[in-house]
MINU-880466 format. One record per residue (C-alpha): residue in one letter; x, y, z. Coordinates in pm, whole numbers, plus 50000, padded with zeros to 5 digits. Example, Ala and Ser with C-alpha at 12.3 -4.5 7.8 and 13.67 -1.06 7.14 Angstrom:
# MINU-880466
a512304955050780
s513674989450714
***
This chain:
# MINU-880466
m487465039406159
l487585052805807
g485595084305737
r482865086105481
s483755095505126
p483225132505044
v481205121704742
l478845101104957
l478475129305207
e477665153904931
a475125130104779
a473465124405117
a473235161905179
a471715167404836
a469145139804893
k468215154705230
e467715189005074
v465505174604799
a463405156505060
r463065188405263
i461875208604963
a459445181204862
g458075180205216
m457545217805217
e455655216004890
s453425187405003
e452785201505350
k449335216405388
v449365252805487
y446895263105757
s446125299905777
h445445314206121
y441915326806175
n441545364306200
h438385378606352
t437005401306083
d433395403706198
s432215435906356
c432125440106734
h431795469606969
l434935462207171
l438135443107108
r438105406407199
w440155394307491
t443335375907411
a443735340407538
r445605352607846
e443075379707922
s440205355207885
y442015330808114
q442495357808378
f438885369408359
m437595333908402
y439805323508693
a439615355708899
r436285345209048
p435135331409386
w435115295509261
e435395281609613
k431715290209666
v430665270409360
v432845241109465
q431255241109811
f427765242509659
y428485211609449
s430015194009750
n426825199609950
l424685186009665
v426715153909647
s426695148410023
r422895152110031
s422505123509777
t419705142009597
g421095138709245
a419945163908985
s416895173309193
g419235191509432
l419645218809171
s416165230809264
d418025253909505
l419005273709195
f415745269509008
s413025269809274
t410225269009018
k411535236108878
k411545216409205
y408365196709136
e409285189308776
m412815177808861
t411595153809129
n409195137908882
v411925135708620
m414045113608847
e411105091208930
n410045087708567
a413595079908459
d413905052008714
s410555036608622
s411195038108246
n414605021908286
e413154993708495
k410474986908231
e413074986607956
v415364963108148
t412524939308233
g411414938107870
v414894931207734
a415604904707999
s412414886107914
k413324886707543
d416754872107622
k415104844007815
e412634837007535
k415454835207279
g417244809907497
r420464829707502
g423234814307706
g426974818507755
r427944854507808
w424254864207827
n424024846108159
r426314870608334
v424754897008558
t425114933408454
f424474961708699
k423614997508613
i425005021708873
a423945058308909
l426705078009082
s427145112509228
y430645125309303
h432365157909390
g434845168409122
g437105187609359
s437825155709556
f439085135209261
d441525137408970
g438805131008713
w437055098708618
q439695080708409
k441865057008611
q445525067508607
p448545054408799
g449225073309120
l446115095309099
n442915095209302
t440295089909032
v436625080609047
q437055050308824
g439925037909037
a437855040709356
v434805024109202
e436684995009045
k438644988609363
s435424985609562
l433924962409299
g436884938509321
q435174918109592
f432404908809346
v434664895309072
d434074858508988
e436714832409069
k437864827208710
k438624863908652
a440194867608995
k442554838708915
q443524854308581
l444294887708746
k446354870909017
e448404851408760
r449204884108583
s450144900708915
l447324925808875
p445064938509154
i441694921509180
e439374949209064
g436144951308873
c435694968408537
a433384998808526
v432215013308193
v430955049208211
a428555070808010
g431075099007978
r434445106408135
t434775138808330
d437915159608380
k439565168108708
g437415192208907
v434165184308721
t431275172808941
a428665147108840
l425205145008996
q423795115408804
q426665098008628
v425915063108493
c428295033508479
s427924995808451
f429634965108596
y429154928108522
t429994896008705
w429284858808668
r428414855509034
k424714851309103
d424874859409474
v425714896409428
t422834919909506
t422254956509424
g422484964809794
d425934948909818
i427264970709536
k425785002609679
e427214995810024
a430684987509888
i431015019509682
d429535042309949
e432235031410194
v435145042309970
v434905080310000
p431875088610216
r429905119810119
k432185125809819
l431285095009614
v427645084709657
v425585057609487
l422095069909399
a420675037609258
v421755002909143
s419684980208918
k420154948308717
v420044953308342
s420424932808026
r423844927407874
e422674948307577
f422774979307796
h425855001307751
p426155033707953
n427825052307668
f426415038107345
s422865034407477
a422695070807591
k420705094707373
w421655127507538
r423835142907809
r423045174108007
y425665197208158
l425275227808378
y427935254508418
i427775279008709
f429765311008648
p430055335908940
l429235371608840
e430835385709153
e433905406709073
e435515411509413
n438655392609315
l438975412508996
k438695445209184
e441325434409435
n443735425909153
s442985458808981
d443505479409296
s446805462309374
t448205470909030
t449195506808963
p448765523208622
q452515527508593
n453415490708609
r450265477208446
s451385487008096
s454415464308125
f452425431808126
p453055412207806
d449415404507730
c448225440607732
d447485449507373
v449295482107307
k449875505507019
e452405532606955
s451215568506960
p454035593006874
s451705622806904
s450745615407264
s452835628907549
q451205609907834
l449495576907903
d445745572607897
v445445565308267
q441715558008253
s442055530807989
m444955515408179
s443065514308507
d440245495908333
h442605468608214
p442955438108447
q446235423908563
a447435395708339
m448065360108444
p451645346908408
s452335331808069
d452975297108212
n449415296008351
s447805298808009
n447295267507801
e446585287207487
e448845310007290
s447955346607279
s447095364706961
s449635381006733
l448945414806893
d450485401907218
e453735394107039
q454335428706890
e457565445106998
q457195477507188
g458545507707003
d460335538507132
g457135558807147
i454585560807425
l452485529307466
i448745531007522
p446705499907615
t443775492907385
m440265493407525
k438955459207625
p435605449707783
q435485443008156
s431985428108181
f429385409607977
s425635406007956
v424015373108056
s421175379507813
k423725383507533
v425285349907622
d421815334607612
q421175349507267
l424455335507132
l423835300607272
r420255298707146
q421565300306790
l423165266006841
e419905248006923
g418845222606663
k422185224606482
m425105201206429
l428135214606614
s431565204906484
y434225191506719
k436785208206493
m436605241406678
f435055236107021
a436915205107145
r440405202807294
d443205176807306
t441615157607018
q442195156806647
a439905179106444
s438885148306246
r439505112706361
n439555099606005
m439775113805659
g436685133505571
p434425157605758
a434955164506127
t432835146606387
e429715165506491
c427205165206774
f423575176206778
m422665203807023
f419215199007177
h419195227507427
c421475257707487
r420415284407735
a421845308607993
e420145325208288
e421125346808584
t420235333908929
t421465334109289
l423765307709433
p422605299509788
s425135307710058
t426845277710217
d427955298210518
k425355298710795
e426675331710927
s426255350010595
e422905359010446
g421765356610086
g424145344309820
i426075355309513
k424835362709165
v425785336108911
m425125327708549
c423915292408481
v424525277708135
e422555246408046
l423735225707749
v422175193407623
a423535173307330
n423775137407216
r427485137307303
f430395160007392
l434155157507355
r436975167307589
k436635202607731
m433945210607474
v431415225007721
r434045246307891
v435285260207558
l431715268507455
v431045287007780
a434305306707770
t433885315707403
a430275326707452
i431315349507739
r434175364307537
e431975370707234
a429185385607447
a431655409407613
a432925420607272
g429385428007154
v429335405806844
e426425395606625
q424085367906740
d425475342606491
a429085346506613
l429365310806748
i428045296606423
t430565317506229
l433435304306443
m432815269106314
d434205280605978
a437525290106138
t440675271006044
c442455274706378
r441235265606725
r442795297406861
a439725314906725
t437875301707031
a438655310307393
p440655287607627
p438485264307839
a436655279008137
p437655265808484
p436435230308555
d435155240508901
g431915254308756
l431045224208539
c428645196808641
l427345166308456
v423685167908555
d422345135508410
v422395111408117
g419245102607924
y418305069207769
d414875080507650
e414055106407386
f414945141707489
k412095163407617
r412695200607646
e410195204807929
k412605185908156
c415195213508128
f415915239308397
i416055270508180
l412965275607967
d411235305507809
***
């Protein structure tokens, strides 16, 4: 085979260089966000924030959620945390059921009056679910994983009409139903009153049949709270007007103390995420500041890059760790979150694994109805132990959320509160140009989808009030 002409090779190289330079000129330059606002202590790096969040007794929170799901009490089961809200929460569930039934009856009668036929003759069911996040790999159905959607649709396969069953069989696909959900949850996230829908052309299917079929899939881990027939106009996602999430963060620091005691001051300064500075005038290490610094998580456990301070090369002088906060105030977190109420919150900064803007133009936003934090006691799940552990509960209500958005908000609020920033710090972060300005997502074990609302939001239905 003849080689290429030197002239052609030179021309190709020149064209490639011109294209590279043109690409560099047209490429938009994004400047990394530097925290310039005043704070009492230095902010945690991404790794330090990750370590602080995960070094908690999360197994107690997971067990608490598991007990709630097995009791089939829905959102009213959270009265164990908010004893003063027990009566109100029970009424909220009853009112929600009655209002939905009235709405469905009214829409169905209108469809009949209009003489709608065809696809309007199919039967649509609204299903209220409760499932334990630790027992599933999230909601979204994925090959080879144990997901909530996969379990629900498999159980609904017996109610598929003959025409659809034949089509699935011809395509060598399993005979399963199709469940549409109000909002997908990640792996480890619990839902107390999730809402999904399923439709079929069969007229012999009853609400009791659907409830019984789903309850048999994963007993006590996936529970049906209620099933009702609704109009085809109902959509679990698009018809919803608000979603409410609750995050339970353990304030107990036993795990942190164990990690701190097992790490000596001599080897603690060698961890890569300890922010250090060179001090030629010092002849010995500041042992007190080093003992206050927690042990870092391995770099492969962090899904966020650390700040530029973590990447500084150590000099020949003596290294002294910088002072970082080791605790935070729940009241400070509450003050920071309250500033978000009644405001449009951009997905650009507080969402993960999504584009900052789906299309050209401004980033997508959501409206925050309610943002509060409160300290309470998590009831003990062990009969032999008395009392419980102190936890912080964060309640967030908005018209919609994106992937990991609640967890990023919680982690960032805790980090900012620990650093002692101003009350408008979360609002200021929305002007950042890099998502590294926010903290990595908090663990999914503490997150719970409380309920989904199809009526106008009423603040008096919330758990945490003034």
